[in-house]
KOLFI-319499 format. One record per residue (C-alpha): residue number from 1; residue in three letters; x, y, z. Coordinates in Angstrom, 1 decimal. Example, Ala and Ser with C-alpha at 12.3 -4.5 7.8 and 13.67 -1.06 7.14 Angstrom:
BEGIN
   num   residuo        x        y        z
     1       ALA     12.3     -4.5      7.8
     2       SER     13.7     -1.1      7.1
//
This chain:
BEGIN
   num   residuo        x        y        z
     1       UNK    -31.0    -65.0     49.4
     2       UNK    -29.4    -68.4     48.8
     3       UNK    -29.7    -69.9     45.4
     4       UNK    -31.1    -73.4     45.3
     5       UNK    -28.6    -76.2     45.1
     6       UNK    -28.1    -78.1     41.9
     7       UNK    -26.8    -81.5     41.3
     8       UNK    -24.1    -81.7     38.6
     9       UNK    -24.4    -85.0     36.7
    10       UNK    -21.1    -86.7     36.0
    11       UNK    -20.2    -87.0     32.3
    12       UNK    -20.6    -90.7     31.3
    13       UNK    -18.4    -90.7     28.2
    14       UNK    -14.7    -91.0     29.1
    15       UNK    -11.8    -88.7     28.2
    16       UNK     -8.6    -90.1     26.9
    17       UNK     -5.4    -88.5     28.3
    18       UNK     -2.5    -89.1     26.1
    19       UNK      0.8    -89.1     28.1
    20       UNK      4.0    -88.4     26.2
    21       UNK      6.8    -86.3     27.8
    22       UNK      4.8    -85.6     30.9
    23       UNK      5.1    -88.8     33.0
    24       UNK      3.6    -87.3     36.2
    25       UNK      0.2    -86.7     37.7
    26       UNK      0.9    -83.4     39.5
    27       UNK      0.9    -80.2     37.4
    28       UNK     -0.3    -82.2     34.4
    29       UNK     -2.8    -79.9     32.7
    30       UNK     -4.2    -82.5     30.3
    31       UNK     -4.9    -84.9     33.2
    32       UNK     -6.2    -82.0     35.4
    33       UNK     -8.7    -80.9     32.8
    34       UNK     -9.8    -84.4     32.1
    35       UNK    -10.6    -85.0     35.8
    36       UNK    -12.4    -81.6     36.0
    37       UNK    -14.6    -82.7     33.2
    38       UNK    -16.2    -85.2     35.6
    39       UNK    -16.2    -88.5     33.6
    40       UNK    -14.0    -91.5     33.4
    41       UNK    -10.4    -91.0     32.5
    42       UNK     -8.4    -93.3     30.3
    43       UNK     -4.6    -92.6     30.6
    44       UNK     -2.7    -94.0     27.6
    45       UNK      1.0    -94.0     26.5
    46       UNK      1.8    -94.8     22.9
    47       UNK      5.2    -96.0     21.8
    48       UNK      5.5    -94.7     18.2
    49       UNK      6.4    -97.6     16.0
    50       UNK      7.5    -95.5     13.0
    51       UNK     10.6    -93.4     13.8
    52       UNK     10.5    -91.9     10.3
    53       UNK      7.1    -90.3     10.8
    54       UNK      6.9    -88.9     14.3
    55       UNK      9.1    -87.7     17.2
    56       UNK     12.7    -88.7     17.3
    57       UNK     12.9    -92.1     19.1
    58       UNK     14.9    -92.1     22.3
    59       UNK     18.4    -93.6     22.4
    60       UNK     19.5    -96.6     24.5
    61       UNK     19.8    -94.7     27.8
    62       UNK     16.5    -92.8     27.1
    63       UNK     14.7    -96.1     26.5
    64       UNK     16.0    -97.4     29.8
    65       UNK     14.7    -94.3     31.6
    66       UNK     11.4    -94.4     29.8
    67       UNK     10.7    -98.1     30.9
    68       UNK     11.3    -97.3     34.5
    69       UNK      9.4    -94.0     34.5
    70       UNK      6.4    -95.7     32.9
    71       UNK      6.5    -98.3     35.6
    72       UNK      6.3    -95.6     38.3
    73       UNK      3.6    -93.7     36.4
    74       UNK      1.6    -96.9     36.0
    75       UNK      1.8    -97.6     39.8
    76       UNK      0.6    -94.1     40.6
    77       UNK     -2.3    -94.2     38.1
    78       UNK     -3.4    -97.6     39.3
    79       UNK     -3.5    -96.3     42.9
    80       UNK     -5.6    -93.4     41.7
    81       UNK     -8.2    -95.7     40.2
    82       UNK     -7.5    -95.8     36.4
    83       UNK     -4.7    -98.0     35.1
    84       UNK     -2.2    -96.8     32.4
    85       UNK     -3.0    -98.2     29.0
    86       UNK      0.1    -99.0     26.9
    87       UNK     -0.1    -99.3     23.1
    88       UNK      2.5    -99.5     20.4
    89       UNK      2.0    -98.3     16.8
    90       UNK      0.6    -95.4     14.9
    91       UNK     -0.9    -92.9     17.3
    92       UNK     -3.4    -91.6     14.8
    93       UNK     -5.0    -95.1     14.3
    94       UNK     -4.7    -96.1     17.9
    95       UNK     -6.3    -93.0     19.4
    96       UNK     -9.1    -93.0     16.8
    97       UNK     -9.8    -96.7     17.4
    98       UNK     -9.7    -96.3     21.2
    99       UNK    -12.0    -93.3     21.1
   100       UNK    -14.6    -95.1     19.0
   101       UNK    -14.4    -98.3     21.1
   102       UNK    -14.8    -96.4     24.4
   103       UNK    -17.3    -93.8     23.1
   104       UNK    -14.9    -91.1     24.2
   105       UNK    -15.9    -87.6     23.4
   106       UNK    -12.5    -85.9     24.2
   107       UNK     -8.8    -86.6     23.9
   108       UNK     -6.4    -84.4     25.7
   109       UNK     -2.6    -84.1     25.8
   110       UNK      0.2    -81.7     26.6
   111       UNK      2.4    -80.1     24.0
   112       UNK      5.5    -81.8     22.7
   113       UNK      7.8    -79.4     20.9
   114       UNK      9.7    -82.0     19.0
   115       UNK      9.0    -81.1     15.3
   116       UNK      8.1    -84.7     14.5
   117       UNK      5.8    -84.8     17.4
   118       UNK      4.1    -81.6     16.4
   119       UNK      3.5    -82.9     12.9
   120       UNK      2.1    -86.2     14.3
   121       UNK     -0.1    -84.3     16.7
   122       UNK     -1.6    -82.3     13.8
   123       UNK     -2.5    -85.5     12.1
   124       UNK     -4.1    -86.9     15.3
   125       UNK     -6.1    -83.7     15.8
   126       UNK     -7.4    -83.7     12.2
   127       UNK     -8.4    -87.4     12.4
   128       UNK    -10.2    -87.1     15.7
   129       UNK    -11.9    -83.8     14.8
   130       UNK    -13.2    -85.4     11.6
   131       UNK    -14.9    -88.0     13.8
   132       UNK    -16.5    -85.4     16.0
   133       UNK    -14.2    -86.0     19.0
   134       UNK    -13.1    -82.9     20.9
   135       UNK     -9.3    -82.4     21.1
   136       UNK     -7.7    -80.2     23.7
   137       UNK     -4.0    -79.6     24.2
   138       UNK     -2.1    -77.7     26.9
   139       UNK      1.3    -76.3     27.8
   140       UNK      2.8    -78.8     30.3
   141       UNK      6.4    -78.8     29.3
   142       UNK      7.6    -75.2     29.6
   143       UNK      7.1    -72.2     31.8
   144       UNK      5.5    -70.3     28.9
   145       UNK      5.0    -71.3     25.3
   146       UNK      7.8    -70.2     22.9
   147       UNK      5.6    -67.9     20.9
   148       UNK      4.9    -65.9     24.1
   149       UNK      8.6    -64.7     24.3
   150       UNK      9.4    -62.2     21.6
   151       UNK     11.8    -59.3     21.1
   152       UNK     10.5    -55.7     20.8
   153       UNK     10.4    -56.3     17.1
   154       UNK      8.1    -59.2     17.6
   155       UNK     10.7    -61.8     16.4
   156       UNK     12.1    -64.9     18.2
   157       UNK     15.2    -64.3     20.3
   158       UNK     18.5    -65.6     18.9
   159       UNK     20.6    -64.5     21.9
   160       UNK     20.0    -65.9     25.3
   161       UNK     20.7    -62.9     27.6
   162       UNK     17.9    -60.7     26.3
   163       UNK     15.6    -63.7     26.1
   164       UNK     16.3    -64.4     29.8
   165       UNK     15.7    -60.8     30.8
   166       UNK     12.3    -60.9     29.0
   167       UNK     11.3    -64.2     30.5
   168       UNK     12.5    -63.5     34.1
   169       UNK     11.1    -60.0     34.4
   170       UNK      8.1    -60.0     32.1
   171       UNK      6.4    -63.3     32.7
   172       UNK      5.1    -65.0     35.8
   173       UNK      4.6    -68.7     35.2
   174       UNK      1.3    -70.1     36.3
   175       UNK      1.1    -71.9     39.6
   176       UNK      1.5    -75.7     39.5
   177       UNK     -1.8    -77.7     39.4
   178       UNK     -2.4    -80.2     42.2
   179       UNK     -2.4    -84.0     41.6
   180       UNK     -5.9    -85.5     41.3
   181       UNK     -7.3    -87.2     44.4
   182       UNK     -8.6    -90.0     42.3
   183       UNK     -9.7    -91.1     38.8
   184       UNK    -12.8    -92.7     37.5
   185       UNK    -12.0    -95.7     35.3
   186       UNK    -14.4    -96.7     32.4
   187       UNK    -16.5    -99.8     33.0
   188       UNK    -15.0   -103.0     31.7
   189       UNK    -11.4   -101.7     31.5
   190       UNK     -9.2   -101.3     28.4
   191       UNK     -6.8   -103.7     26.9
   192       UNK     -3.1   -102.8     27.3
   193       UNK      0.3   -104.0     26.1
   194       UNK      2.8   -105.4     28.6
   195       UNK      5.6   -103.0     29.2
   196       UNK      8.1   -105.9     29.4
   197       UNK      7.2   -106.8     25.8
   198       UNK      8.4   -103.5     24.4
   199       UNK     12.0   -104.4     24.8
   200       UNK     13.1   -101.0     26.1
   201       UNK     15.7   -102.5     28.5
   202       UNK     19.2   -103.8     27.4
   203       UNK     19.5   -107.5     27.7
   204       UNK     22.7   -108.8     26.0
   205       UNK     24.8   -107.1     27.0
   206       UNK     23.1   -105.5     30.0
   207       UNK     25.1   -102.2     30.1
   208       UNK     22.7   -100.4     32.5
   209       UNK     24.3   -101.4     35.8
   210       UNK     25.7    -97.9     36.3
   211       UNK     22.4    -96.3     35.5
   212       UNK     20.7    -98.5     38.1
   213       UNK     23.2    -97.4     40.7
   214       UNK     22.9    -93.7     40.0
   215       UNK     19.2    -93.2     39.2
   216       UNK     15.7    -93.9     40.4
   217       UNK     13.3    -92.7     37.7
   218       UNK      9.8    -91.5     38.6
   219       UNK      7.7    -88.6     39.8
   220       UNK      8.3    -89.3     43.5
   221       UNK     12.1    -89.4     43.1
   222       UNK     12.0    -86.2     41.1
   223       UNK     10.3    -84.4     43.9
   224       UNK     12.7    -85.8     46.5
   225       UNK     15.7    -84.6     44.4
   226       UNK     14.3    -81.1     44.0
   227       UNK     13.8    -80.9     47.8
   228       UNK     17.3    -82.2     48.5
   229       UNK     18.8    -79.7     46.1
   230       UNK     16.9    -76.7     47.5
   231       UNK     17.6    -77.7     51.1
   232       UNK     21.3    -78.1     50.8
   233       UNK     23.1    -78.2     47.4
   234       UNK     21.8    -74.9     46.0
   235       UNK     23.6    -72.9     48.8
   236       UNK     26.9    -73.5     47.0
   237       UNK     25.4    -73.6     43.5
   238       UNK     27.2    -70.7     41.9
   239       UNK     30.6    -72.3     42.4
   240       UNK     29.6    -75.9     43.0
   241       UNK     27.9    -76.3     39.7
   242       UNK     31.3    -76.0     37.9
   243       UNK     33.0    -78.7     40.0
   244       UNK     32.3    -82.1     38.5
   245       UNK     33.9    -83.8     41.4
   246       UNK     31.1    -82.6     43.7
   247       UNK     27.3    -83.2     43.9
   248       UNK     26.8    -79.5     43.0
   249       UNK     24.0    -79.5     40.4
   250       UNK     20.3    -80.2     40.5
   251       UNK     20.5    -83.4     38.4
   252       UNK     17.0    -82.6     37.4
   253       UNK     17.6    -82.7     33.7
   254       UNK     16.3    -86.2     33.0
   255       UNK     13.3    -85.5     35.3
   256       UNK     12.5    -82.5     33.2
   257       UNK     13.2    -84.2     29.9
   258       UNK     10.7    -87.0     30.7
   259       UNK      8.2    -84.7     32.5
   260       UNK      8.5    -86.4     35.9
   261       UNK      8.5    -82.9     37.2
   262       UNK      7.4    -79.7     35.5
   263       UNK      9.4    -76.5     35.1
   264       UNK      6.6    -74.6     36.9
   265       UNK      7.1    -76.8     39.9
   266       UNK     10.8    -76.2     39.9
   267       UNK     10.4    -72.5     39.3
   268       UNK      8.0    -71.8     42.1
   269       UNK      9.7    -74.1     44.6
   270       UNK     13.0    -72.3     43.9
   271       UNK     11.5    -68.9     44.1
   272       UNK     10.1    -69.6     47.6
   273       UNK     13.7    -70.3     48.8
   274       UNK     15.0    -67.0     47.5
   275       UNK     13.7    -65.4     50.7
   276       UNK     16.1    -67.6     52.7
   277       UNK     19.0    -65.4     51.7
   278       UNK     19.7    -67.6     48.7
   279       UNK     18.6    -65.2     46.0
   280       UNK     21.9    -65.1     44.0
   281       UNK     22.1    -68.9     44.0
   282       UNK     18.5    -69.3     43.1
   283       UNK     18.8    -66.8     40.2
   284       UNK     21.8    -68.7     38.9
   285       UNK     19.9    -71.9     39.0
   286       UNK     16.7    -70.5     37.4
   287       UNK     18.9    -69.1     34.6
   288       UNK     19.6    -72.7     33.7
   289       UNK     15.9    -73.4     33.6
   290       UNK     15.7    -70.3     31.3
   291       UNK     18.3    -71.8     29.0
   292       UNK     16.0    -74.9     28.6
   293       UNK     13.2    -72.6     27.6
   294       UNK     15.4    -70.8     25.2
   295       UNK     16.5    -74.0     23.4
   296       UNK     12.9    -75.1     23.0
   297       UNK     12.2    -71.8     21.3
   298       UNK     15.1    -72.4     19.0
   299       UNK     13.8    -75.8     18.1
   300       UNK     10.4    -74.5     17.3
   301       UNK     11.8    -71.9     14.9
   302       UNK     14.5    -74.2     13.6
   303       UNK     12.9    -77.7     13.2
   304       UNK     16.1    -79.0     11.6
   305       UNK     18.2    -77.9     14.6
   306       UNK     19.6    -81.5     15.2
   307       UNK     21.1    -81.8     11.7
   308       UNK     21.6    -78.3     10.1
   309       UNK     23.7    -75.5     11.6
   310       UNK     21.8    -72.3     12.3
   311       UNK     24.9    -70.4     10.9
   312       UNK     24.8    -71.7      7.3
   313       UNK     28.5    -70.7      6.8
   314       UNK     29.3    -73.9      8.7
   315       UNK     28.1    -75.9      5.7
   316       UNK     31.4    -74.7      4.1
   317       UNK     33.6    -75.8      6.9
   318       UNK     36.1    -78.6      6.0
   319       UNK     35.6    -81.1      8.8
   320       UNK     38.1    -83.9      9.2
   321       UNK     37.3    -87.6      8.9
   322       UNK     39.0    -89.3     11.9
   323       UNK     37.2    -92.5     12.8
   324       UNK     40.0    -93.6     15.1
   325       UNK     40.0    -90.3     17.0
   326       UNK     36.2    -90.2     17.3
   327       UNK     36.2    -93.8     18.6
   328       UNK     38.9    -92.9     21.2
   329       UNK     36.7    -89.9     22.2
   330       UNK     33.6    -92.2     22.6
   331       UNK     35.5    -94.7     24.7
   332       UNK     37.3    -92.1     27.0
   333       UNK     40.7    -93.0     25.6
   334       UNK     41.9    -89.6     24.3
   335       UNK     44.8    -89.3     26.7
   336       UNK     43.3    -86.1     28.2
   337       UNK     42.1    -87.1     31.7
   338       UNK     39.2    -84.6     32.1
   339       UNK     37.9    -85.5     28.6
   340       UNK     38.2    -89.2     29.3
   341       UNK     36.6    -88.9     32.7
   342       UNK     33.6    -87.2     31.2
   343       UNK     33.1    -89.7     28.4
   344       UNK     33.4    -92.6     30.9
   345       UNK     30.9    -91.0     33.3
   346       UNK     28.5    -90.7     30.3
   347       UNK     28.9    -94.3     29.4
   348       UNK     28.7    -95.6     32.9
   349       UNK     25.9    -93.4     34.3
   350       UNK     24.0    -92.0     31.3
   351       UNK     24.8    -88.5     32.4
   352       UNK     27.7    -86.0     32.3
   353       UNK     28.4    -82.9     34.3
   354       UNK     27.5    -79.8     32.3
   355       UNK     30.9    -78.2     32.6
   356       UNK     32.5    -81.4     31.2
   357       UNK     29.9    -81.6     28.4
   358       UNK     31.4    -78.3     27.2
   359       UNK     35.0    -79.6     27.5
   360       UNK     34.3    -82.9     25.8
   361       UNK     32.3    -81.2     23.1
   362       UNK     35.0    -78.7     22.4
   363       UNK     37.6    -81.5     22.2
   364       UNK     35.5    -83.4     19.6
   365       UNK     34.7    -80.4     17.4
   366       UNK     37.8    -78.2     17.9
   367       UNK     40.7    -80.6     18.7
   368       UNK     39.5    -83.4     16.4
   369       UNK     37.6    -81.1     14.0
   370       UNK     34.9    -83.7     13.8
   371       UNK     31.4    -82.8     12.8
   372       UNK     29.3    -81.7     15.8
   373       UNK     26.4    -83.9     14.6
   374       UNK     28.6    -86.9     15.5
   375       UNK     28.7    -85.8     19.1
   376       UNK     25.0    -84.9     19.1
   377       UNK     24.1    -88.4     17.9
   378       UNK     26.4    -90.1     20.5
   379       UNK     25.0    -88.0     23.4
   380       UNK     21.5    -88.7     22.1
   381       UNK     22.1    -92.5     22.5
   382       UNK     23.9    -92.4     25.8
   383       UNK     22.3    -89.6     27.8
   384       UNK     19.3    -90.2     30.0
   385       UNK     18.4    -86.6     29.6
   386       UNK     18.9    -86.3     25.8
   387       UNK     16.3    -83.7     24.7
   388       UNK     15.6    -82.7     21.1
   389       UNK     16.0    -79.1     22.1
   390       UNK     18.8    -79.0     24.7
   391       UNK     21.0    -81.6     23.3
   392       UNK     21.0    -80.2     19.8
   393       UNK     21.2    -76.5     20.8
   394       UNK     24.1    -77.2     23.2
   395       UNK     26.1    -79.0     20.5
   396       UNK     25.5    -76.1     18.1
   397       UNK     26.6    -73.7     20.9
   398       UNK     29.9    -75.5     21.5
   399       UNK     30.5    -75.8     17.8
   400       UNK     29.9    -72.1     17.3
   401       UNK     27.2    -72.4     14.7
   402       UNK     24.1    -72.0     16.9
   403       UNK     22.7    -69.3     19.1
   404       UNK     25.2    -67.0     20.8
   405       UNK     27.9    -68.1     18.3
   406       UNK     31.6    -67.8     19.2
   407       UNK     33.6    -70.3     17.2
   408       UNK     36.9    -68.6     17.7
   409       UNK     36.6    -68.4     21.5
   410       UNK     35.2    -71.8     22.7
   411       UNK     38.4    -73.8     22.1
   412       UNK     38.8    -75.2     25.6
   413       UNK     42.2    -76.3     26.7
   414       UNK     41.5    -79.6     28.5
   415       UNK     44.5    -79.3     30.8
   416       UNK     43.6    -75.8     32.0
   417       UNK     40.0    -76.7     32.3
   418       UNK     40.9    -79.8     34.4
   419       UNK     43.1    -77.8     36.7
   420       UNK     40.5    -75.0     37.2
   421       UNK     37.4    -77.1     37.7
   422       UNK     38.8    -80.4     39.1
   423       UNK     41.9    -79.0     41.0
   424       UNK     42.2    -82.0     43.4
   425       UNK     41.5    -84.5     40.6
   426       UNK     38.6    -86.0     42.4
   427       UNK     36.5    -86.4     39.3
   428       UNK     39.3    -87.8     37.2
   429       UNK     40.2    -90.3     39.9
   430       UNK     36.6    -91.5     40.1
   431       UNK     36.2    -92.2     36.4
   432       UNK     39.8    -92.8     35.3
   433       UNK     41.0    -95.0     38.2
   434       UNK     44.2    -96.0     36.4
   435       UNK     45.5    -92.5     37.2
   436       UNK     44.2    -92.4     40.8
   437       UNK     47.7    -92.6     42.4
   438       UNK     49.1    -89.7     40.4
   439       UNK     49.8    -86.5     42.4
   440       UNK     47.5    -83.5     41.8
   441       UNK     50.2    -81.8     39.9
   442       UNK     50.1    -84.4     37.1
   443       UNK     46.6    -85.7     37.3
   444       UNK     45.5    -83.6     34.3
   445       UNK     48.7    -84.0     32.3
   446       UNK     50.3    -87.4     33.1
   447       UNK     52.6    -87.1     30.0
   448       UNK     54.6    -84.4     31.9
   449       UNK     55.1    -86.6     35.0
   450       UNK     58.6    -87.8     35.6
   451       UNK     59.3    -91.5     35.0
   452       UNK     59.6    -92.3     38.7
   453       UNK     56.3    -90.6     39.5
   454       UNK     54.5    -92.6     36.8
   455       UNK     56.1    -95.8     38.0
   456       UNK     55.1    -95.2     41.6
   457       UNK     51.5    -94.5     40.5
   458       UNK     51.5    -97.6     38.4
   459       UNK     51.0    -95.7     35.2
   460       UNK     52.6    -96.8     31.9
   461       UNK     51.7    -94.3     29.2
   462       UNK     50.7    -96.0     26.0
   463       UNK     49.8    -99.2     27.9
   464       UNK     47.8    -98.6     31.1
   465       UNK     46.7    -95.1     29.9
   466       UNK     47.0    -93.7     26.4
   467       UNK     49.2    -90.8     25.3
   468       UNK     47.3    -87.8     24.0
   469       UNK     45.9    -88.6     20.5
   470       UNK     46.4    -85.0     19.4
   471       UNK     48.6    -82.1     20.6
   472       UNK     46.1    -79.5     21.8
   473       UNK     48.1    -76.4     20.7
   474       UNK     48.5    -77.8     17.2
   475       UNK     44.9    -78.9     17.0
   476       UNK     43.7    -75.4     18.2
   477       UNK     45.7    -73.7     15.5
   478       UNK     44.2    -76.1     12.9
   479       UNK     40.7    -75.4     14.1
   480       UNK     41.1    -71.7     14.0
   481       UNK     42.6    -71.9     10.5
   482       UNK     39.6    -73.9      9.4
   483       UNK     37.2    -71.4     10.8
   484       UNK     39.0    -68.5      9.1
   485       UNK     38.9    -70.5      5.8
   486       UNK     35.2    -71.1      6.3
   487       UNK     34.5    -67.5      6.9
   488       UNK     36.4    -66.4      3.8
   489       UNK     34.7    -69.0      1.7
   490       UNK     31.3    -67.8      2.9
   491       UNK     32.2    -64.2      2.2
   492       UNK     33.4    -65.0     -1.3
   493       UNK     30.2    -66.8     -2.3
   494       UNK     27.8    -64.3     -0.7
   495       UNK     25.5    -62.6     -3.2
   496       UNK     26.3    -59.1     -4.1
   497       UNK     24.3    -56.4     -2.3
//
């Protein structure tokens, strides 16, 4: 017997979808559930006006990316039928006012694990609920929520390897959700700011030329990059990812940071390729996605991750004040070619190869003995993928005060690292062109080149390229001595058992 058909009446009151770090329409749980509800959908992005009371505001490179990603998202949403509304100010007041003006009965968003964002979201939820407006939030940024990954003792993981084993063997991330076929807009439209009036782009000076050459933000470009990576680049990923002179990594980090693509989309697309004989390479790649999940878990359990060391003994470390050395590091003028190439790549393109991030980070913290927070702040301002979880956790890792600590072992020799990972000098030649004519033998240690070799290459040390600002061997000994002193000081002040 066939049941009689029924007509489902569409909901007349709109739902507000609050976009944040999820600048896409595919696999966007908040948008998906708003569409399924059946009524008009009002997409909105709010630029927080008060950096002291909310998520950490993006740095200069992040603001550049955000502008262009919002442009792409606005084009997509307009094509689907409901334009993106832009507002700047206090999210609590803006969403409450919008909901009341529109007669909205629901506001939906995807989780943001930035501690400031989480605190702000609690205020928004409280204010809207008090007005009788339904609030729904979803996991759209991670494979699984951090609280779902726990040790056998029920505690958060502090070491990556057991975390990864638990995640990769005990959890099957949900399948990505499809993009909506269309959106119903509310009658009469909604007033919006002009993106150009937000001033996210650099003007005087316009330092973003290299970013424009290297990047095309947006959901479509993110999907294209994932396809290109899985079609070709991943085949050599296990070795290629460590060669900064090659296009050997996914370069998806800014896409994931701004939510132009979801980790579930990446995970399932990659898993499908494992059957093509690429399983070892795919596993190596997905392990990096796992590290991203791990760092977000660290941020949730350590909300001061960006400023305070997880290992509190590091509060007793006697850091050096070396403004000239730090400035040389920022400008790529340390005299160590692999370090300088990385710092110049960062400034020119808003991105740095992961292997070189470790080398440059080690140089700042170990060779210069400068506080890791200085590097974290510089990367936050200059990286297009600067993430409150990854950026902070990675700096604590290299300093030896975070998860998987090893302060006595991660003192990277920049010459040996250069020889190993940039053996032909391709990376150095690209970003330190004044050394381009040096033979491979001396490309990572120009100070050891004979005078005639330097002259033939057009290199004059101290003039066209700086001499090393520190001796690595001496600096290494100094750093290890400081770590031993720190450990002894912490032991001496520890409370008696």
